[in-house]
KEMIVEX-48733 format. One line per field, with one value per residue (C-alpha): x, y, z; residue number from 0; residue in three letters. Coordinates in Angstrom, 1 decimal, padded with zeros to 4 digits. Each point is the difference from the previous one (the first is absolute). Last residue first. Example, Ala and Ser with C-alpha at 12.3 -4.5 7.8 and 13.67 -1.06 7.14 Angstrom:
<atoms>
x: (013.7, -001.4)
y: (-001.1, -003.4)
z: (007.1, 000.7)
num: (1, 0)
residu: (SER, ALA)
</atoms>
This chain:
<atoms>
x: (008.0, 000.9, 003.4, 001.7, 000.2, -003.8, -000.5, -001.3, 001.1, 002.2, 000.4, 002.9, 002.7, 001.6, -002.1, 000.8, -000.3, -002.0, 000.0, -002.4, 000.5, -002.5, -003.3, -002.0, -003.5, -001.0, -000.8, -000.3, 000.9, 003.1, 001.2, -001.1, 001.1, -002.1, 001.5, -002.3, 002.7, 003.0, 002.9, 003.1, 001.9, 000.6, 002.1, 000.8, 001.4, 001.2, 001.2, -000.3, 000.2, -002.0, -000.2, -002.4, -000.6, 003.4, 001.0, 002.0, -000.4, -001.7, -002.6, -002.9, 001.0, -003.3, -002.0, 002.3, -000.6, -003.7, 000.1, 002.1, -002.2, -003.2, 001.6, 000.9, 001.0, 002.8, 000.6, 002.2, -001.4, 001.4, 000.6, 001.0, 000.3, 000.3, 002.4, 000.4, -000.1, -002.8, -002.8, 002.2, -001.1, -002.0, -001.9, 000.0, -002.7, 000.4, 001.7, 003.1, 000.5, 000.5, 001.3, -001.6, 002.4, -001.6, -002.8, -000.3, 000.2, -001.4, 000.4, -002.0, -000.2, 002.9, 001.5, 003.1, 001.2, 003.4, 000.9, 000.3, -003.5, -002.2, -003.4, -002.0, -002.8, -000.5, -002.6, -003.4, -002.2, -001.9, 000.6, 002.2, -002.4, -003.1, 001.5, 001.5, -003.4, -001.8, 002.4, -000.2, -003.8, -000.1, 002.1, -001.9, -003.7, -002.3, -002.0, 001.7, 003.4, -000.7, 001.0, 002.5, 001.8, 000.1, 001.4, 002.6, 001.0, 000.5, 002.3, 001.9, 000.6, 002.4, 001.0, 000.3, 000.3, 000.2, -000.4, -000.1, -000.7, -000.4, -001.1, 000.8, -001.7, 001.1, 002.1, 000.8, 001.3, 000.2, 000.7, 001.0, -000.2, 002.5, -000.8, 000.6, -000.9, -002.5, -000.8, -001.9, -001.0, -003.8, 000.3, 002.2, -002.3, -003.1, 001.6, 000.9, -003.4, -001.8, 001.5, 002.9, 002.6, 003.4, 001.0, -000.1, -003.5, -001.1, 001.5, -001.3, -003.6, -001.3, -003.8, -000.6, -000.3, 003.6, 000.2, 002.6, 001.0, 001.8, 002.2, -000.8, 001.9, -003.1, 000.9, 001.7, -003.0, -002.3, 002.1, 000.1, -003.7, -000.5, 002.3, -001.7, -003.3, 001.6, 001.6, -003.3, -001.9, 000.4, 001.9, 001.4, 001.4, 001.7, -000.2, -003.2, -002.0, 001.1, 001.0, -003.7, -001.3, 002.6, -000.8, -003.7, 000.4, 002.1, -002.3, -003.3, -000.1, 000.7, -002.9, 000.6, 000.6, 001.6, 001.6, 001.0, 002.3, -001.0, -001.0, 003.3, -000.4, -003.8, 000.1, 002.6, -002.3, -002.9, 002.2, 001.2, -003.5, -001.3, 002.9, -001.6, 002.1, -002.9, -000.4, 003.4, 001.1, 001.5, 001.6, 000.6, 002.4, 000.2, -001.1, 000.7, -000.3, 003.7, 001.1, 003.8, 001.1, 002.6, 003.8, 001.3, 002.1, 002.1, 000.2, -001.8, 001.2, -002.6, 000.8, -002.4, -000.5, -003.4, -001.1, 000.3, 002.4, -001.6, 002.3, 001.8, -003.3, -001.5, 003.0, -000.5, -003.6, 000.9, 002.6, -002.6, -002.3, 002.9, 000.8, -003.7, -000.2, 003.1, -001.2, -003.5, 001.3, 002.5, -003.0, -001.6, -003.1, -003.7, -000.6, -002.5, 002.3, 003.0, -001.7, -001.6, 003.4, 000.6, -003.5, 000.6, 003.4, -001.6, -002.9, 002.5, 002.1, -002.7, -000.3, 003.8, 000.3, -002.5, 002.2, 003.2, -001.3, 002.0, 002.1, -002.7, -002.5, 002.4, 000.9, -003.6, -000.9, 003.0, -000.3, -003.6, 000.5, 003.0, -001.9, -003.0, 002.3, 001.6, 003.2, 000.0, -003.3, -000.8, -003.4, -003.3, -001.3, -002.5, -003.6, -001.8, 003.1, 001.1, -000.2, -003.2, 001.4, 002.9, 003.4, 002.0, -001.4, 000.4, 003.0, 002.1, 000.0, 002.4, 003.3, 000.5, 002.8, 000.7, -003.5, -001.6, 002.7, 000.6, -003.1, -002.6, 002.2, 001.8, -003.2, -001.6, 002.9, 000.0, -003.8, 000.3, 002.8, -002.1, -003.1, 002.0, 001.6, -003.4, -001.4, 003.0, -000.2, -003.6, 000.9, 002.8, -002.2, -002.7, -003.5, -000.8, -001.8, 003.4, 000.4, -003.5, 000.6, 003.4, -001.7, -002.6, 002.7, 001.8, -002.9, -000.8, 003.6, -001.1, -001.0, 000.7, -003.6, 000.4, 002.9, -001.9, -002.9, 002.2, 001.8, -003.0, -002.4, 002.6, 002.4, -001.7, 002.6, 002.6, 000.3, 003.2, -000.4, 000.2, 002.8, 002.0, -000.7, 001.3, 003.0, 000.8, -000.4, 002.4, 002.6, -000.2, 000.4, 003.0, 001.7, -000.6, 001.6, 003.0, 000.3, 000.1, 003.6, 001.3, -002.0, 001.4, 003.5, -000.3, -001.5, 002.9, 002.5, -001.6, 000.1, 003.8, 001.8)
y: (-034.9, -002.9, 000.0, -003.4, -001.6, 000.1, 000.1, -002.6, 000.6, -002.1, 001.7, 000.2, 001.2, 001.9, 000.6, 003.7, 001.0, 002.4, -000.1, 002.2, 000.5, 001.7, 000.5, -000.9, 000.7, -001.4, 001.5, -001.6, 001.6, -002.2, 000.6, 002.9, 000.3, 002.1, 000.8, -001.5, -000.2, 002.4, -001.5, 000.0, -002.3, -000.4, -002.7, -000.2, -002.9, -000.4, 003.5, 002.8, 003.6, 003.2, 003.5, 002.8, 003.5, 001.7, -002.2, -003.2, -003.3, 001.6, -002.5, 002.5, 003.5, 001.3, -002.4, 000.8, 003.7, -000.5, -002.1, 002.7, 002.8, -001.8, -001.0, 003.5, 000.0, -002.5, -003.8, -001.6, -001.8, -003.5, -002.4, -003.6, -002.2, -003.6, -002.1, -003.6, 001.1, -002.4, 002.2, 001.9, 002.9, 001.6, 003.1, 003.5, 002.5, 001.5, 003.4, -001.6, -003.5, -000.2, -003.4, -002.0, -002.5, -003.3, -000.5, 003.7, 001.4, 003.5, 002.0, 003.2, 003.1, -001.1, 001.1, -001.9, -001.9, -001.5, -003.6, -001.1, 001.4, 001.0, 001.3, 003.2, 000.7, 003.7, 002.1, 000.9, 003.0, -001.2, 001.6, -002.7, -002.8, 001.7, 000.9, -003.5, -001.6, 002.2, -000.9, -003.7, 000.2, 001.6, -002.9, -002.8, 001.0, 002.5, -001.9, -003.4, 001.8, 002.3, -002.0, -002.1, 003.2, 001.4, -003.3, -000.1, 003.6, -000.9, -002.9, 002.6, 002.5, -002.1, -003.6, -001.8, -003.4, -000.4, -002.5, -003.7, 000.2, -002.7, 000.2, -001.3, 001.0, -001.5, 003.0, 001.8, -002.0, 001.3, -002.0, 001.1, -002.4, -000.6, -001.5, -003.3, -000.2, -001.9, -001.3, -003.3, 000.4, 000.0, 002.0, 002.6, 000.3, 000.3, 002.8, 002.0, -000.3, 000.6, 003.5, 002.1, -002.5, 001.7, -000.7, 003.8, -000.1, -002.9, 001.4, 003.5, -000.9, 003.5, -000.1, -003.8, -003.0, -001.0, -003.7, -001.7, -003.6, -001.3, -003.1, -002.2, -000.8, -000.1, 002.8, 002.0, -000.2, 001.1, 003.0, 000.9, -000.3, 002.4, 002.6, -000.5, 001.0, 003.1, 000.9, -000.1, -003.0, -003.2, -002.9, -003.3, -002.9, -002.7, -003.7, 000.6, -001.9, 001.4, 003.4, 000.5, -000.5, 002.4, 002.6, -000.4, 000.7, 003.1, 001.3, -000.3, 003.5, 001.5, -001.8, -003.1, -001.3, -003.4, -001.0, -003.5, -000.2, -002.5, 002.7, 002.0, 002.8, 000.2, -000.2, 002.8, 002.2, -000.6, 000.7, 003.2, 001.2, -000.8, 001.5, 003.2, 000.0, -000.8, -003.5, -001.1, -002.9, -003.2, -002.0, -003.8, -001.3, -003.8, -000.2, 003.4, -001.1, -000.4, -000.2, 000.2, -000.7, 002.4, -000.2, 003.5, 002.5, 002.4, 001.8, 001.4, 003.5, 002.7, 002.7, 002.9, 001.3, -001.7, 002.0, 003.2, 002.6, 003.2, 003.0, -001.7, -001.4, 003.5, 001.2, -002.7, 001.0, 003.7, -000.9, -001.9, 003.1, 002.3, -002.2, -000.2, 003.8, 000.5, -002.5, 001.6, 003.5, -001.3, -001.3, 003.4, 000.4, 001.0, -001.3, -002.8, -002.7, 001.5, -000.1, -003.3, -001.6, 000.4, -001.3, -003.0, -000.8, 000.1, -002.3, -002.4, 000.0, -000.7, -003.7, -000.5, 002.0, -002.3, -002.9, 001.7, 000.8, 002.4, 001.7, -000.5, 002.1, 002.9, -000.3, 000.1, 002.9, 002.1, -000.6, 001.0, 003.0, 001.2, -000.5, 002.0, 002.8, 000.4, 002.0, 002.6, 001.3, 003.0, 000.1, 000.9, -003.5, -000.3, -000.8, -002.0, -002.0, -000.3, -003.3, 000.6, 003.4, -001.5, 001.3, 002.0, 003.4, -000.8, 002.2, -001.8, 001.4, 002.7, -000.9, 001.7, -002.2, 000.5, 000.7, -003.2, -002.2, 001.5, 000.2, -001.6, -002.7, -000.9, -000.2, -002.1, -002.4, -000.4, -000.6, -002.6, -001.9, 000.0, -001.2, -002.9, -000.9, -000.2, -002.2, -002.3, -000.3, -001.1, -002.4, -001.5, -000.5, -001.8, 001.5, 000.1, 003.3, 001.7, -000.3, 001.4, 002.9, 000.8, -000.1, 002.5, 002.3, -000.4, 001.0, 003.0, 001.3, 003.6, -000.7, -003.6, -000.6, 002.9, -001.8, -003.3, 001.7, 001.6, -003.3, -002.3, 001.1, 001.6, -002.9, -002.6, 000.0, 002.8, 001.8, 002.1, 003.7, 001.2, -002.4, 001.4, 003.5, -000.8, -001.8, 003.1, 002.3, -002.2, 000.0, 003.8, 000.2, -002.3, 002.0, 003.2, -001.5, -001.3, 003.6, 001.9, -000.7, 000.7, 003.2, 001.2, -000.9, 002.0, 003.0, 000.0, -000.2, 003.0, 001.9, -000.4, -002.1)
z: (001.5, 002.2, 001.7, 000.6, 003.5, 000.5, 003.8, 002.4, 003.6, 002.3, 003.5, 002.4, -002.3, 002.8, 003.1, 000.9, 003.6, 002.3, 003.8, 001.8, 003.8, 002.4, -001.7, -003.1, -001.4, -003.4, -003.4, -003.4, -003.3, -000.6, 003.6, 002.2, 003.6, 002.5, 003.4, 002.7, 002.6, -000.6, -001.9, 002.3, -002.2, -003.8, -001.6, -003.7, -002.1, -003.6, -000.5, -002.6, 001.3, -000.6, 001.7, -000.3, 001.3, -000.2, -002.8, -000.3, -002.0, -002.9, -001.4, -000.3, 001.2, -001.2, 002.2, 003.0, -000.5, -000.1, 003.2, 001.8, -001.2, 001.2, 003.3, 001.1, 003.6, -000.5, -000.1, -002.6, -003.0, -000.2, -002.8, 000.3, -003.1, 001.3, -002.0, -001.3, -003.7, -000.9, -001.2, -002.4, -002.1, 002.8, -000.7, 001.4, -001.1, -003.4, -000.5, -001.6, 001.2, 003.8, 001.1, 002.9, 001.6, 001.1, 002.6, 000.8, 003.5, 000.6, 003.3, 000.1, 002.2, 002.0, 003.4, 000.9, 003.1, -000.5, 000.8, -003.6, -000.8, 003.0, -000.9, 000.5, -002.5, -000.8, 001.8, -001.4, -000.9, -003.1, -003.4, -001.3, 001.0, -001.3, -003.3, -000.5, 000.8, -002.5, -002.7, 000.8, 000.2, -003.5, -001.3, 001.6, -000.5, 001.6, 002.6, 000.2, -000.1, 002.9, 003.1, -002.0, -001.0, 003.5, 001.3, -002.8, 000.7, 003.7, -001.1, -002.1, 002.8, 002.1, -000.6, -003.3, -001.7, -003.7, -002.9, 000.7, 003.8, 002.5, 003.6, 003.5, 003.2, 003.4, 000.9, -003.3, -003.0, -003.5, -003.1, -003.6, -002.9, -002.8, -003.4, -001.7, -003.7, -002.1, -003.5, 000.1, -003.6, 000.5, 003.2, -001.6, -003.0, 002.2, 002.1, -003.1, -001.5, 003.3, 000.4, 001.2, 001.2, -000.1, 003.7, 000.6, -001.4, 002.2, 003.1, -000.4, -000.8, 000.4, -000.2, 000.3, -002.3, -000.9, -000.7, 002.1, -000.3, 003.1, 000.4, 003.0, 003.2, 002.2, 002.4, -002.7, -002.3, 002.8, 000.7, -003.7, -000.2, 002.9, -001.6, -003.4, 001.7, 001.5, -003.3, -001.9, -001.3, -002.0, 001.7, -001.1, 002.0, -002.1, 000.7, 001.9, 002.6, 003.3, -001.5, -001.1, 003.5, 001.5, -002.7, 000.6, 003.7, -000.6, -002.8, 001.9, 001.4, -003.4, -001.7, -002.1, -003.5, -000.3, -003.3, -000.8, -003.1, -002.7, -002.6, 000.2, -002.5, 000.2, 003.8, 000.0, -002.1, 002.4, 003.0, -001.7, -000.7, 003.5, 002.0, 001.4, 003.1, 002.3, -001.7, 001.4, -002.3, 001.3, -002.8, 000.2, -002.6, -000.2, -003.6, -001.6, -003.6, -000.8, 003.7, 000.2, 003.5, 001.5, 000.2, 000.7, -002.0, 002.0, -002.3, -002.9, 000.8, -000.5, -002.7, 000.4, -003.5, -000.3, 003.1, -002.1, 001.4, 001.5, -000.7, -002.9, -001.3, 000.1, -002.0, -002.6, -000.5, -000.3, -002.6, -002.0, 000.1, -001.1, -002.9, -001.0, 000.1, -002.1, -002.6, -000.1, -000.4, -002.7, -002.0, -000.1, 002.2, -000.2, -003.5, 000.8, -001.3, 001.8, 003.4, -000.9, -000.2, 003.7, 000.9, -002.3, 001.6, 003.5, -001.1, -001.5, 003.2, 002.5, -000.6, -000.1, 003.2, 001.7, -000.8, 000.8, 003.6, 002.1, -002.6, -002.6, 002.0, 000.3, -003.7, -001.1, 002.4, -000.9, -003.7, -000.1, 002.3, -002.1, -003.3, 001.3, 001.3, -003.4, 000.3, -001.6, -001.4, 002.1, 001.8, -001.7, -000.8, -002.8, 000.8, -002.7, -000.7, -003.6, -001.9, -002.0, -001.1, -001.8, 001.2, -002.6, 001.3, 003.7, 000.6, 002.6, 003.6, 001.0, 001.8, 003.4, 001.2, 003.7, 001.2, -001.4, 001.4, 003.4, 002.2, -002.2, -001.5, 003.2, 002.1, -002.7, 000.0, 003.8, -000.1, -002.7, 001.8, 003.2, -001.9, -001.6, 003.3, 001.7, -002.8, 000.0, 003.7, -000.2, -002.8, 002.0, 003.0, -002.0, 000.4, -003.8, 000.9, 000.2, -003.8, -000.7, 002.4, -001.6, -003.4, 001.2, 001.4, -003.3, -002.2, 002.2, -000.1, -000.4, -003.6, -000.9, -001.2, -002.5, -001.7, -000.1, -001.6, -002.6, -000.6, -000.4, -002.7, -002.3, 000.6, -002.1, -002.7, 000.5, -003.4, 000.0, -000.9, 003.6, 000.8, -002.9, 001.1, 003.5, -001.4, -002.1, 003.1, 002.0, -002.9, -000.1, 003.8, -000.1, -002.8, 002.0, 003.0, -002.0, -001.5, 003.3, 000.9, -003.5, -000.2, 003.3, -001.0, -003.3, 001.8, 002.5, -002.9, -001.7, 003.3, 000.1, 002.7)
num: (496, 495, 494, 493, 492, 491, 490, 489, 488, 487, 486, 485, 484, 483, 482, 481, 480, 479, 478, 477, 476, 475, 474, 473, 472, 471, 470, 469, 468, 467, 466, 465, 464, 463, 462, 461, 460, 459, 458, 457, 456, 455, 454, 453, 452, 451, 450, 449, 448, 447, 446, 445, 444, 443, 442, 441, 440, 439, 438, 437, 436, 435, 434, 433, 432, 431, 430, 429, 428, 427, 426, 425, 424, 423, 422, 421, 420, 419, 418, 417, 416, 415, 414, 413, 412, 411, 410, 409, 408, 407, 406, 405, 404, 403, 402, 401, 400, 399, 398, 397, 396, 395, 394, 393, 392, 391, 390, 389, 388, 387, 386, 385, 384, 383, 382, 381, 380, 379, 378, 377, 376, 375, 374, 373, 372, 371, 370, 369, 368, 367, 366, 365, 364, 363, 362, 361, 360, 359, 358, 357, 356, 355, 354, 353, 352, 351, 350, 349, 348, 347, 346, 345, 344, 343, 342, 341, 340, 339, 338, 337, 336, 335, 334, 333, 332, 331, 330, 329, 328, 327, 326, 325, 324, 323, 322, 321, 320, 319, 318, 317, 316, 315, 314, 313, 312, 311, 310, 309, 308, 307, 306, 305, 304, 303, 302, 301, 300, 299, 298, 297, 296, 295, 294, 293, 292, 291, 290, 289, 288, 287, 286, 285, 284, 283, 282, 281, 280, 279, 278, 277, 276, 275, 274, 273, 272, 271, 270, 269, 268, 267, 266, 265, 264, 263, 262, 261, 260, 259, 258, 257, 256, 255, 254, 253, 252, 251, 250, 249, 248, 247, 246, 245, 244, 243, 242, 241, 240, 239, 238, 237, 236, 235, 234, 233, 232, 231, 230, 229, 228, 227, 226, 225, 224, 223, 222, 221, 220, 219, 218, 217, 216, 215, 214, 213, 212, 211, 210, 209, 208, 207, 206, 205, 204, 203, 202, 201, 200, 199, 198, 197, 196, 195, 194, 193, 192, 191, 190, 189, 188, 187, 186, 185, 184, 183, 182, 181, 180, 179, 178, 177, 176, 175, 174, 173, 172, 171, 170, 169, 168, 167, 166, 165, 164, 163, 162, 161, 160, 159, 158, 157, 156, 155, 154, 153, 152, 151, 150, 149, 148, 147, 146, 145, 144, 143, 142, 141, 140, 139, 138, 137, 136, 135, 134, 133, 132, 131, 130, 129, 128, 127, 126, 125, 124, 123, 122, 121, 120, 119, 118, 117, 116, 115, 114, 113, 112, 111, 110, 109, 108, 107, 106, 105, 104, 103, 102, 101, 100, 99, 98, 97, 96, 95, 94, 93, 92, 91, 90, 89, 88, 87, 86, 85, 84, 83, 82, 81, 80, 79, 78, 77, 76, 75, 74, 73, 72, 71, 70, 69, 68, 67, 66, 65, 64, 63, 62, 61, 60, 59, 58, 57, 56, 55, 54, 53, 52, 51, 50, 49, 48, 47, 46, 45, 44, 43, 42, 41, 40, 39, 38, 37, 36, 35, 34, 33, 32, 31, 30, 29, 28, 27, 26, 25, 24, 23, 22, 21, 20, 19, 18, 17, 16, 15, 14, 13, 12, 11, 10, 9, 8, 7, 6, 5, 4, 3, 2, 1, 0)
residu: (ARG, VAL, SER, ARG, LEU, PRO, ARG, TYR, VAL, THR, LEU, ALA, GLU, PRO, LEU, ASN, GLU, VAL, ALA, VAL, GLU, GLY, SER, VAL, ALA, THR, VAL, GLU, GLY, ASP, TYR, ALA, LEU, PRO, THR, GLY, PRO, ALA, VAL, GLY, THR, LEU, ARG, LEU, ARG, ASN, VAL, GLN, VAL, ALA, ALA, HIS, ALA, PRO, SER, ARG, THR, LEU, PRO, GLY, ALA, VAL, ALA, ALA, ALA, LEU, LEU, ARG, LEU, ALA, PRO, ARG, ARG, SER, GLY, HIS, VAL, VAL, ARG, VAL, ASP, LEU, LEU, GLY, ASP, ALA, LEU, ASP, THR, ARG, ARG, GLY, PRO, ALA, LEU, GLY, MET, ARG, HIS, TYR, VAL, GLY, ASN, GLY, VAL, PHE, LEU, LEU, TRP, LEU, PRO, ARG, ARG, GLU, GLY, GLY, VAL, GLU, VAL, GLU, LEU, PRO, HIS, ARG, ASP, ALA, ARG, LEU, VAL, ARG, LEU, ALA, GLY, LEU, VAL, GLY, ALA, PRO, TRP, GLY, GLY, ILE, ARG, HIS, SER, TRP, ARG, ASP, ARG, GLU, ARG, VAL, LEU, GLU, PRO, TYR, VAL, GLY, LEU, SER, LEU, THR, ASN, LEU, PHE, LEU, GLY, GLU, THR, GLU, GLY, THR, VAL, PHE, ARG, GLY, ALA, ASP, VAL, ARG, VAL, ALA, GLU, GLY, ASN, ARG, VAL, ALA, ARG, ALA, LEU, LEU, ARG, GLU, ASP, GLU, VAL, GLY, LEU, ASP, TYR, ALA, PHE, HIS, ASN, LEU, THR, GLY, GLY, PRO, LEU, VAL, ALA, LEU, PRO, LEU, GLY, HIS, ARG, LEU, ALA, ALA, ALA, ALA, ALA, ALA, ASN, VAL, THR, GLY, ASP, GLY, GLY, CYS, VAL, GLY, LEU, VAL, ARG, ALA, ARG, ALA, ALA, ALA, LYS, GLU, LEU, GLU, ASP, ALA, VAL, GLU, GLU, PRO, ALA, CYS, GLU, VAL, ILE, GLU, ALA, LYS, PRO, LEU, ALA, ASP, ARG, LEU, ALA, ARG, VAL, ARG, ASP, ALA, THR, GLY, SER, ALA, ARG, ASN, ALA, VAL, VAL, VAL, LEU, GLY, ASP, GLY, GLU, PRO, LEU, ALA, PRO, ALA, ASP, ALA, ARG, PRO, ARG, ALA, PRO, ARG, VAL, VAL, ARG, THR, ARG, ALA, PRO, VAL, LEU, ARG, ARG, VAL, LEU, PHE, ALA, ALA, GLY, ALA, GLY, LEU, ALA, ALA, GLY, ALA, LEU, VAL, ASP, SER, PRO, PHE, HIS, VAL, GLY, THR, TYR, VAL, ARG, SER, MET, ALA, VAL, SER, PHE, ALA, VAL, PRO, ALA, VAL, ALA, ALA, GLY, TRP, ALA, PRO, SER, GLU, LEU, ALA, VAL, GLY, CYS, ALA, PHE, ALA, ALA, ALA, SER, ALA, ALA, HIS, GLY, SER, PRO, PHE, SER, THR, THR, ILE, PRO, GLN, ARG, LYS, LEU, GLN, ARG, GLY, LEU, PRO, VAL, PRO, ASP, LEU, VAL, PRO, ARG, PRO, ARG, ARG, VAL, SER, ARG, LYS, GLY, ILE, THR, ASN, ILE, ALA, LEU, SER, ALA, LEU, SER, LEU, SER, ALA, VAL, GLY, ARG, VAL, ALA, ALA, ARG, ARG, ALA, ARG, PRO, THR, ARG, SER, ALA, ALA, ILE, ALA, ALA, ALA, ALA, ALA, PHE, TRP, LEU, VAL, GLY, HIS, ASN, ALA, SER, ARG, SER, LEU, ARG, PRO, LEU, VAL, ARG, GLU, ALA, GLY, PRO, TRP, HIS, TRP, GLY, ALA, ALA, ALA, GLU, PHE, LEU, ARG, ALA, ASP, LEU, ARG, LEU, ALA, THR, ARG, LEU, PRO, SER, ARG, VAL, THR, LYS, ALA, VAL, THR, LEU, ASP, VAL, ASP, PRO, SER, MET)
</atoms>
């Protein structure tokens, strides 16, 4: 091919880019000459407030302050999306396309920022952060996303208005930010994307104003705000607030006079309420009021609004329960049961939680347990004696979703989810490997199987067993079984956004 042809091809390839750049410049000049009513006082300040993500961190704090679980998750997802977008912009985006900033001559002086940015123009970091935060919030909570979207749009437009970016810089930044939010959702799916089967539906009384519902609330779980909101939603419901040591007695008294037994507290309190509901043949209404609330969240009940709607309409499902029997001791679990290092972690956490808080105590407990010099648990499974660092039994199969902890999509699958971490000299490495392996059925450190019954023998006296956040001592033989569809629980059968 001749040099003349090469030059012609190069010009042909570059001409669309040149055309796009000229159009971009004309749009910038048109925006500079356009009168934006009322924008001169607002947009430059809004643009400055978004420097270093300050505006979005403040917005996340305001959203989280609403104290609803979905709002807190939306705030966290927004910040995570923003962080990923900022990382991509600063490590790849700005260094890949070194486009100079626009010339400020056509931009009125009153619009211009007092301190001009010195980085390259493409893509817009402010637009990326705005889009990432708004999309991240919306993917978890459409309502909060709708509230944030106008602010995010205004921040993106302010970058053209103040003359620091061309329109294409803003569009590219916004696209990158939205992509970051969807990538975060792929890694950690939103709870609203978890499809929970509506079966098996159960017959439960509809209580339009809550008449016949008796709710026992554990004061130690910090349930005051939720109890107050539930009382407003169901004015004829009876609500009994009590100390932790009084919960069991109050649940028995409530079950004796209630049509529906309600509970507000953490997983341990819900466990006690489920046992009382089973003994008295009552449906259960669960309002999450603890730190983790695994059962309520996997059920799909996150706040008093959802619970009140289900109670008013008589919407309920049947769910499985797990039962363990050792000697003369019998217990119920709705979430998990475990032997090995985890019960020791629970004890360490409870030892420190009242001093430094639940999450810090959990971290401290894990460090102390994993660093201690200990021997693996010895149990007999199927007639074979095995050393184990951890035996986990879930009431229902836990599914790994991206990087998120395991969740149950079906609380009536009739299965126990059994996971074991084999014994060795390095418990920390084994436990970490098992956590990374997730739902894999086989690995050098970890194994998993789904059954409906499990029998352990040869358990040493005084071995701690944890169930739904509570700890008891067991010995000898431990039999675990699934109780299919044992419990009727209120749950809205249609999603609420």
